[in-house]
C-alpha positions in Angstrom: -17.1 10.5 0.6 -16.0 12.4 -2.5 -12.7 12.9 -4.2 -10.9 16.3 -3.9 -12.6 18.0 -6.9 -16.1 17.0 -5.7 -16.6 14.4 -8.4 -18.3 11.4 -6.9 -16.4 8.1 -6.8 -17.4 5.9 -9.8 -16.8 2.4 -11.0 -16.2 1.3 -14.6 -18.2 2.9 -17.5 -20.1 -0.1 -18.7 -23.7 -1.4 -19.0 -25.1 -4.7 -18.0 -25.3 -6.7 -14.8 -22.9 -6.3 -12.0 -20.0 -8.7 -12.1 -16.5 -9.3 -10.7 -14.1 -8.2 -13.5 -11.3 -10.6 -14.5 -8.3 -10.0 -16.7 -4.7 -8.8 -17.1 -2.3 -6.3 -18.6 -2.4 -7.0 -22.3 0.5 -6.1 -24.6 -0.5 -7.0 -28.1 2.3 -4.9 -29.6 4.8 -7.5 -28.5 3.3 -10.1 -30.8 2.4 -10.6 -34.5 -1.1 -9.6 -35.5 -2.1 -13.2 -36.1 -1.4 -14.0 -32.4 -4.1 -11.5 -31.3 -6.9 -13.7 -32.6 -5.6 -16.6 -30.6 -5.4 -14.3 -27.6 -9.0 -13.3 -27.6 -10.2 -16.9 -28.2 -8.2 -18.0 -25.1 -9.4 -14.9 -23.2 -13.0 -15.9 -23.8 -12.3 -19.5 -22.8 -10.8 -18.2 -19.5 -13.6 -15.8 -18.8 -11.6 -12.6 -19.2 -13.8 -9.5 -19.1 -11.3 -6.7 -19.0 -7.7 -5.9 -20.0 -5.3 -3.0 -19.3 -3.9 -1.8 -22.6 -1.1 0.4 -23.9 0.7 0.7 -20.5 4.3 0.8 -22.0 3.3 1.8 -25.6 4.5 5.4 -25.9 7.3 4.5 -28.3 4.8 2.6 -30.5 2.1 5.3 -30.3 4.4 8.2 -30.9 7.4 6.8 -32.8 8.7 10.3 -33.6 8.2 13.7 -32.0 4.6 14.7 -32.7 3.9 11.8 -35.1 1.3 9.3 -33.9 0.5 5.8 -35.0 -2.9 4.7 -33.6 -3.7 2.1 -36.3 -2.5 -0.9 -34.2 -4.3 0.4 -31.1 -7.5 1.0 -33.0 -7.3 -2.6 -34.3 -6.7 -4.0 -30.8 -9.5 -1.9 -29.2 -12.0 -3.0 -31.9 -11.0 -6.7 -31.6 -11.4 -6.7 -27.9 -14.8 -5.0 -28.1 -16.0 -7.4 -30.7 -15.2 -10.2 -28.3 -17.0 -8.6 -25.3 -13.8 -7.6 -23.5 -13.6 -4.1 -21.9 -10.5 -1.9 -21.9 -8.8 0.0 -19.1 -6.8 2.2 -21.3 -3.4 3.5 -20.1 -2.1 6.9 -20.9 1.2 5.2 -21.9 3.3 7.8 -20.1 5.1 5.4 -17.8 8.3 5.3 -19.8 9.4 7.9 -22.3 10.6 6.8 -25.8 14.2 6.9 -26.9 13.7 9.9 -29.2 12.5 12.0 -26.2 15.4 11.1 -23.9 17.9 11.7 -26.8 16.4 15.1 -27.6 15.8 16.1 -23.9 18.3 14.2 -21.6 17.3 16.8 -19.0 14.2 14.8 -18.2 16.3 11.9 -16.7 16.2 11.5 -12.9 19.3 12.1 -10.7 20.2 10.2 -7.6 21.2 11.7 -4.3 24.8 11.0 -5.3 24.5 13.0 -8.5 24.3 10.0 -10.9 21.9 10.2 -13.8 19.5 7.3 -14.3 19.8 6.5 -18.0 17.3 4.9 -20.3 17.3 1.2 -20.9 14.8 0.0 -18.2 11.6 2.0 -17.4 10.4 5.1 -15.5 13.4 7.2 -16.6 11.7 10.5 -16.0 11.7 13.3 -13.4 8.3 13.8 -11.8 9.0 17.6 -11.7 10.4 18.0 -15.2 8.3 20.6 -17.2 9.7 19.2 -20.4 8.6 15.6 -19.6 5.2 16.9 -18.3 4.6 18.8 -21.6 5.2 15.8 -23.8 3.3 13.4 -21.6 0.2 15.6 -21.4 0.3 16.0 -25.2 0.1 12.3 -25.6 -2.7 12.0 -23.0 -4.7 14.6 -24.9 -4.2 12.8 -28.2 -5.3 9.4 -26.6 -8.4 10.9 -24.9 -9.5 12.7 -28.1 -9.2 9.6 -30.2 -10.8 7.1 -27.9 -13.3 9.1 -25.9 -16.3 7.4 -27.4 -14.8 4.0 -28.1 -17.3 1.4 -26.7 -14.5 -0.8 -25.3 -13.2 2.0 -23.1 -14.4 1.6 -19.5 -11.6 3.4 -17.5 -8.5 5.4 -17.8 -5.2 4.1 -16.3 -2.9 7.0 -15.5 0.8 6.2 -16.1 1.7 3.0 -14.3 2.9 2.3 -10.7 3.8 5.9 -10.2 7.1 6.3 -8.3 8.1 2.6 -8.4 11.6 3.6 -9.7 11.7 7.3 -9.9 10.1 8.8 -6.7 13.2 10.4 -5.3 14.8 12.7 -7.8 17.5 15.1 -6.7 17.9 17.0 -9.9 17.9 20.8 -10.5 14.2 20.5 -11.6 13.5 18.8 -8.3 15.3 21.5 -6.4 13.3 24.3 -8.0 10.0 22.4 -7.3 11.0 21.6 -3.8 11.7 25.3 -3.0 8.3 26.2 -4.4 6.6 23.5 -2.3 8.4 24.7 0.8 7.4 28.3 0.2 3.8 27.3 -0.1 4.0 25.1 3.1 5.8 27.6 5.3 5.2 31.0 3.8 8.5 32.5 4.8 12.0 31.3 5.5 11.8 32.1 9.2 9.0 29.6 9.6 11.0 27.0 7.7 14.0 27.6 9.9 11.9 27.0 13.0 10.3 23.8 11.6 13.6 22.4 10.5 15.5 23.4 13.6 18.2 25.0 11.6 19.9 26.5 14.6 21.6 23.1 14.8 24.8 22.6 12.8 24.7 26.2 11.4 22.0 25.4 8.9 19.9 28.6 9.1 18.7 29.8 5.7 18.2 33.4 4.7 16.4 32.7 1.4 14.5 29.8 -0.1 17.0 29.8 -3.1 19.6 28.5 -0.7 17.7 25.2 -0.1 18.5 22.0 -1.9 17.1 18.5 -1.8 18.8 16.3 0.8 21.6 15.2 -1.5 24.6 13.2 -0.4 26.1 15.0 2.5 29.1 14.7 4.8 26.9 13.4 7.7 23.2 12.9 8.5 21.1 15.5 6.6 18.6 17.6 8.5 15.9 15.2 9.7 13.0 17.6 9.0 14.5 18.4 5.6 14.4 14.6 4.9 10.8 14.4 6.1 9.7 17.3 4.0 11.5 15.9 0.9 9.6 12.7 1.4 6.3 14.6 1.6 7.3 16.7 -1.4 8.3 13.7 -3.5 4.9 12.0 -2.8 3.1 15.2 -3.7 5.1 15.7 -6.9 3.9 12.3 -8.2 0.4 13.1 -7.0 0.5 16.4 -9.0 1.5 14.4 -12.1 -1.5 12.2 -11.5 -3.7 15.3 -11.2 -2.3 16.8 -14.4 -3.1 13.8 -16.5 -6.5 13.4 -14.8 -7.4 17.0 -15.6 -7.1 16.4 -19.3 -9.0 13.1 -19.1 -11.8 14.7 -17.1 -11.9 17.6 -19.6 -12.3 15.3 -22.7 -14.0 12.2 -21.2 -16.0 13.3 -18.2 -18.0 10.1 -18.1 -14.9 7.8 -18.0 -13.5 7.0 -14.5 -9.8 7.6 -13.8 -7.5 5.4 -11.7 -3.9 4.6 -11.3 -2.3 1.5 -9.7 -1.0 1.9 -6.2 1.6 -0.6 -4.7 0.4 -0.9 -1.1 2.4 -4.1 -0.6 5.4 -2.1 0.7 6.1 1.0 -1.4 7.1 3.3 1.4 7.7 6.6 -0.5 4.1 7.2 -1.7 1.6 8.3 0.9 -1.4 6.4 -0.6 -3.7 7.6 2.2 -3.2 11.0 0.8 -3.6 9.8 -2.8 -6.8 7.8 -2.4 -9.2 10.7 -2.9 -7.5 11.6 -6.2 -9.0 8.7 -8.2 -12.5 7.5 -9.0 -11.7 4.1 -7.7 -8.6 2.8 -5.9 -6.5 0.2 -7.8 -3.6 -1.8 -6.4 -0.8 -4.1 -7.5 0.4 -6.9 -5.2 3.0 -9.6 -5.3 3.8 -12.3 -2.8 7.4 -12.1 -1.5 8.9 -15.6 -0.8 10.3 -17.2 1.2 8.5 -15.6 4.1 6.3 -17.4 6.7 4.0 -14.3 6.8 3.7 -14.0 3.1 0.0 -14.7 2.9 -0.7 -12.7 6.0 1.1 -9.8 4.3 -1.1 -10.3 1.2 -4.2 -10.1 3.5 -2.8 -7.1 5.3 -2.2 -5.2 2.0 -5.6 -6.1 0.6 -7.2 -5.0 3.9 -5.4 -1.7 3.9 -6.2 -1.1 0.2 -9.9 -1.7 1.0 -9.7 0.9 3.8 -8.0 3.4 1.5 -10.9 2.8 -0.8 -13.2 3.9 2.0 -14.7 0.4 2.2 -15.9 0.6 -1.4 -15.0 -1.9 -4.1 -11.5 -1.5 -5.6 -9.5 -2.9 -8.5 -6.7 -5.5 -8.2 -4.7 -4.3 -11.2 -1.8 -6.7 -11.0 -0.7 -9.9 -9.2 0.9 -13.0 -10.5 -0.5 -16.4 -11.6 2.7 -18.1 -10.4 6.4 -17.1 -10.2 7.7 -13.6 -10.6 11.1 -12.6 -12.1 12.5 -10.1 -9.7 13.3 -12.0 -6.5 16.6 -13.7 -5.9 14.9 -17.1 -6.3 11.5 -17.2 -8.1 9.5 -20.2 -7.1 6.2 -21.2 -8.7 3.0 -21.1 -6.7 1.6 -24.3 -5.3 -1.7 -25.8 -6.2 -4.5 -23.6 -4.7 -2.3 -20.6 -4.3 -3.5 -18.8 -7.4 -7.2 -19.0 -6.3 -6.5 -18.4 -2.6 -4.4 -15.2 -3.3 -7.1 -13.9 -5.7 -10.1 -14.6 -3.5 -8.4 -13.0 -0.5 -8.3 -9.7 -2.3 -12.0 -10.2 -3.2 -12.7 -10.9 0.4 -11.3 -7.4 1.3 -13.3 -5.6 -1.3 -11.7 -6.1 -4.8 -14.3 -6.2 -7.5 -11.7 -6.8 -10.2 -9.0 -9.5 -10.2 -6.3 -8.9 -12.8 -2.8 -10.2 -13.4 0.5 -9.1 -15.0 0.2 -10.2 -17.7 -2.1 -12.0 -20.2 0.5 -13.7 -22.5 4.0 -14.4 -21.1 6.6 -12.5 -23.0 9.2 -14.1 -25.2 11.7 -11.3 -24.7 12.5 -8.5 -22.3 13.2 -8.2 -18.6 9.9 -9.9 -17.6 10.0 -12.9 -19.9 10.2 -15.2 -16.9 7.4 -13.5 -15.0 4.3 -15.8 -15.0 1.2 -14.9 -16.9 -2.4 -16.1 -17.4 -1.3 -17.7 -20.7 2.2 -19.1 -20.0 4.9 -20.2 -22.3 3.5 -23.7 -22.1 0.2 -22.4 -23.7 -3.4 -23.3 -22.9 -2.5 -26.9 -22.2 -0.9 -26.1 -18.9 -1.8 -26.3 -15.2 -1.5 -22.5 -14.9 -4.1 -21.9 -17.6 -6.4 -24.5 -16.2 -6.2 -22.8 -12.8 -6.8 -19.4 -14.5 -9.9 -20.8 -16.2 -11.2 -22.3 -12.9 -10.7 -18.9 -11.2 -12.7 -17.2 -13.9 -15.6 -19.7 -13.3 -15.5 -19.0 -9.6 -15.6 -15.3 -10.1 -18.6 -15.6 -12.3 -20.3 -17.6 -9.5 -19.5 -14.8 -7.0 -21.0 -12.1 -9.2 -23.6 -11.3 -6.5 -20.7 -9.9 -4.4 -20.1 -7.1 -6.9 -20.7 -3.7 -5.4 -20.9 -4.9 -1.8 -19.0 -3.0 0.9 -16.6 -4.1 3.6 -18.0 -5.0 7.0 -16.0 -3.2 9.6 -14.2 -5.2 12.3 -14.1 -4.3 16.0 -10.4 -3.9 15.9 -8.4 -1.4 13.9 -4.7 -1.4 13.3 -3.6 2.2 12.7 -1.3 2.7 9.8 0.5 6.0 9.3 2.9 6.7 6.4 4.7 9.6 8.1 5.4 7.4 11.1 6.8 4.8 8.7 9.0 7.4 7.1 10.3 9.1 10.2 10.7 6.0 12.5 13.2 4.5 10.0 15.3 7.6 9.4 19.0 7.8 10.4 20.5 9.1 13.6 17.9 7.3 15.8 18.4 5.1 18.9 18.6 2.1 16.6 18.3 1.6 12.8 16.6 -1.7 13.3 13.1 -0.4 13.6 10.8 -1.8 10.8 7.5 0.0 11.0 5.5 -2.1 8.6 6.8 -5.4 10.0 5.7 -4.4 13.5 2.2 -3.6 12.1 2.1 -6.9 10.2 3.2 -8.8 13.3 0.1 -7.4 15.2 -2.1 -8.4 12.2 -0.7 -12.0 12.3 -1.1 -12.2 16.1 -4.8 -11.2 15.7 -5.3 -13.8 13.0 -3.6 -16.4 15.2 -6.3 -15.6 17.8 -9.1 -15.7 15.2 -9.7 -12.0 15.5 -10.8 -10.0 12.5 -9.1 -6.5 12.2 -9.1 -3.6 9.8 -5.9 -1.8 8.7 -7.0 1.8 8.9 -5.0 5.0 8.0 -4.8 7.6 10.7 -7.1 9.9 8.7 -9.8 7.2 8.7 -12.8 6.9 11.1 -10.9 5.7 14.2 -13.9 6.2 16.4 -15.7 3.3 14.5 -13.6 0.7 16.4 -13.7 -0.7 19.9 -9.9 -1.4 19.9 -7.2 0.6 18.1 -3.7 -0.9 17.9 -1.2 1.8 16.9 2.3 0.1 16.5 5.3 2.5 16.4 3.0 5.5 16.0 6.1 7.7 16.0 4.7 10.9 14.6 1.9 12.3 16.7 0.8 15.8 16.0 -1.3 17.5 18.8 -4.5 16.9 16.8 -3.9 13.2 16.6 -3.0 13.0 20.3 -6.3 14.7 21.1 -8.3 12.3 18.8 -6.7 9.3 20.5 -7.4 10.7 24.0 -11.1 11.4 23.0 -11.3 7.8 21.7 -10.1 6.4 25.0 -12.2 8.7 27.1 -15.3 7.7 25.1 -14.8 4.1 26.0 -12.3 2.9 23.3 -9.3 0.8 24.0 -5.9 1.9 22.6 -2.8 -0.2 22.4 0.4 1.3 21.3 4.1 0.4 21.4 7.7 1.4 21.8 8.9 4.5 19.9 5.4 5.9 19.7 4.2 9.4 20.4 7.8 10.7 20.2 7.7 13.6 17.8 5.3 16.1 16.3 4.7 16.8 12.6 8.0 18.6 12.3 10.0 15.7 13.7 10.5 17.7 16.9 10.6 15.7 20.2 7.7 16.2 22.6 9.5 17.3 25.7 9.0 16.1 29.3 9.7 12.4 28.8 8.6 9.7 26.5 6.2 8.6 25.0 5.7 12.3 24.5 2.3 13.1 23.1 0.8 9.9 24.6 2.6 10.0 28.0 -0.3 11.3 30.1 -2.8 9.1 28.4 -0.7 6.0 29.1 0.1 7.1 32.6 3.8 6.2 32.2 7.0 8.1 31.8 10.3 7.0 30.2 13.5 9.1 30.6 15.7 7.1 28.3 15.3 4.5 25.5 17.1 1.2 25.9 17.3 -0.5 22.5 18.9 -3.9 22.3 22.0 -5.0 20.5 21.6 -7.7 17.8 21.3 -11.0 19.5 20.3 -9.6 22.8 16.9 -10.5 24.3 14.7 -9.5 27.2 12.6 -12.1 28.9 9.2 -11.1 30.3 7.6 -12.8 33.3 4.6 -13.9 31.2 6.8 -16.3 29.2 7.4 -14.2 26.1 10.7 -12.8 24.8 11.4 -9.3 23.6 14.0 -8.2 21.0 15.1 -4.9 19.4 13.9 -2.5 22.1 13.2 -2.0 25.8 12.1 1.0 27.7 12.9 2.1 31.3 9.3 2.7 32.3 8.2 4.6 35.4 4.6 4.1 36.2 3.3 7.5 37.2 -0.5 7.2 37.3 -1.7 5.1 40.3 -4.4 3.3 38.3 -1.9 1.8 35.8 -1.9 -2.0 35.8 1.4 -3.8 35.0 0.4 -6.7 32.7 4.0 -8.0 32.4 7.4 -7.1 33.7 10.9 -7.7 32.5 12.3 -10.8 34.1 15.9 -10.5 33.0 18.4 -7.9 31.8 18.9 -4.3 32.8 15.2 -3.7 33.0 14.5 -6.6 35.4 11.4 -6.0 37.5 10.5 -2.9 35.5 7.2 -2.8 33.7 7.2 -4.1 30.2 3.5 -4.0 29.3 1.1 -1.7 31.0 -2.6 -0.8 30.9 -4.2 2.3 32.2 -8.1 2.1 32.7 -9.8 5.4 31.7 -13.5 5.1 32.5 -14.9 2.4 30.2 -11.8 2.6 28.0 -8.1 2.0 28.4 -4.7 2.8 27.1 -2.0 0.1 26.9 1.7 0.1 26.1 4.0 -2.6 24.8 7.6 -1.6 25.3 9.5 -4.2 23.3 9.3 -6.1 20.0 7.6 -9.4 20.7 7.2 -10.7 17.1 4.0 -12.3 15.9 4.3 -15.3 18.2 4.8 -13.3 21.3 2.1 -10.8 20.5 -0.3 -13.7 19.9 0.2 -14.6 23.5 -0.5 -11.1 24.9 -3.3 -10.1 22.5 -6.1 -11.6 24.6 -5.1 -9.7 27.7 -4.9 -6.4 25.8 -8.2 -6.6 23.9 -10.1 -8.6 26.5 -11.3 -5.5 28.4 -13.0 -4.3 25.2 -15.1 -7.5 25.1 -13.7 -8.4 21.6 -13.9 -12.2 21.0 -13.3 -14.3 17.9 -16.3 -14.8 15.5 -14.9 -18.3 14.8 -15.4 -21.4 16.8 -12.4 -22.4 18.9 -11.3 -25.2 16.6 -10.9 -22.8 13.6 -9.1 -20.0 15.4 -5.6 -19.5 13.9 -6.2 -22.0 11.2 -8.8 -20.1 9.3 -8.9 -16.4 8.4 -12.4 -14.8 8.4 -13.2 -11.8 6.2 -16.7 -10.4 6.0 -18.1 -8.5 3.0 -21.8 -7.7 3.2 -23.7 -10.9 3.6 -20.7 -13.0 2.6 -18.2 -14.6 4.9 -14.9 -15.7 3.5 -13.2 -18.6 5.2 -9.6 -18.8 4.1 -7.5 -21.8 5.1 -4.2 -20.4 6.4 -2.6 -23.9 6.6 -1.4 -26.6 4.2 -3.7 -29.1 5.8 -7.5 -29.7 5.3 -9.7 -28.0 7.8 -13.1 -29.4 8.8 -16.0 -26.9 8.6 -19.6 -27.4 9.4 -20.3 -27.2 5.7 -17.6 -29.7 4.8 -13.8 -29.9 4.3 -11.9 -26.8 3.4 -9.0 -28.0 1.3 -5.4 -26.8 2.0 -5.0 -23.2 1.0 -8.6 -23.2 0.1 -11.3 -20.5 0.3 -15.0 -21.1 1.1 -17.5 -18.3 0.6 -20.6 -18.6 2.8 -23.7 -16.5 2.4 
């Protein structure tokens, strides 16, 4: 697999033996120079091998328009190299300096309501602003020219968390760029009118110049306009990534380029579409508490990141040693959490484990965000845990470079279905696409079943079972792929609100579930979502919420696995399975939650012959991940678990070769 400009995927530019990298964001500019020497001594004690540098340093690097100050960065780069620490050098374009926004306020983003997002926080720039782009690329060129041959430089870090705060911009710059994007997509306005269904509500356009972003309107904006604006917004940020990358590749062709994704739940960026734009995939992840599925979500995100990386090693650019600062209540991690969280990412392919940040800040909005070196200093439980993790990663060096071992089950993940299934003017606004996918993941873990989280563009045919929750957007090509998968002996499981629309958010006519109706052998004339607090009992003992369907079984071979026991759908089919040769296609018509799904998973995947790779006494208590010759046994509980090789401590991780 190669990235889009035919440059092969690469890892860090460094010599020496393979290793698992370990480190953090480092912000020396926040501290007096004398502190830097203490920093590198403590880094060496902890086993740090790499830091990300200069992420938010634009104002320090270019204090005035066109005037650069690289002396402090030269000093930091030299100091780190002298101490054997590599640098992932940021392009520093994440937040423009005050002189730029004062001189050019037209680079500031605008909300759908028409409000300007002013400086004072971060990421106050329009992805489509030509003025911002020009200044940013000038800085990138200056950095790449100066540090191209620096021995500490092992990778380029483009911007930072692209789109975290500024993905949706409704400014005049965005309107101009949106029109150009639409003209390239559709060619002429007639094709756009057809795709957007503008015959509805007198929306027909006669010229592209009449089109605006979906700004605040009197009622629901055109659904396909909303979908295309989401596509455009993801593409606009991707184009900024490409623009910075082009300069870096021109001046430093031997240095790999990456940027940090936020796979944990950043809905607006289609990372499956971005993954081929970087030399290696990087990701930031933070545990959201309180949440009983918090660690399953961490595993889910790491799993998906590894699949975005094509099974190759990836870089965990940020996570936290303990508490964060941005949740309503920020609780510290418990003993064992730091190592368990880090090693779970390694289990799913991370060859670098890094934190935000190295030294906890004294000032600023993130001063209460934990760090490798906390306010309490080196004589602290956090720093001791950090040092112990560094030791464990050195022991696991033989893992470096190894690839993921595919599971038998794949959970299909689709960004466009996520976008569209949660848009307005739907049968219910309670659908939560990612939560449904996570519930299936938890249910499989509860049964001891290993699964991959695979984007729709991935190799779906590699799996014996595909679970496609709320696969709402199904173009004809995807429907054909899934049909071939089943006809070739694969087993498909899908759910409510799947197969409903095509790539233009137009309904597949003839009854639901639309594009998947014939494959499933069922027909639904009308949705029957549930009101808050209402439930639907099934005759297999589980309870549905959120949604039900009035299913008619139309293919004679369809098996009814469970029926509704109560409510308006009583006696109607709730879960069905249609055998197709050696394969099958199953449908779950209600939200069962992780617990309910755990009860029905065996009957749905049983025909595929998929069984747990764990002994019965470990299923549900231990998560198994396989990477090459290494098996990761991750304790999902707060109790010790007895393994054949000894006791696995609460929240512990055992790596078995």
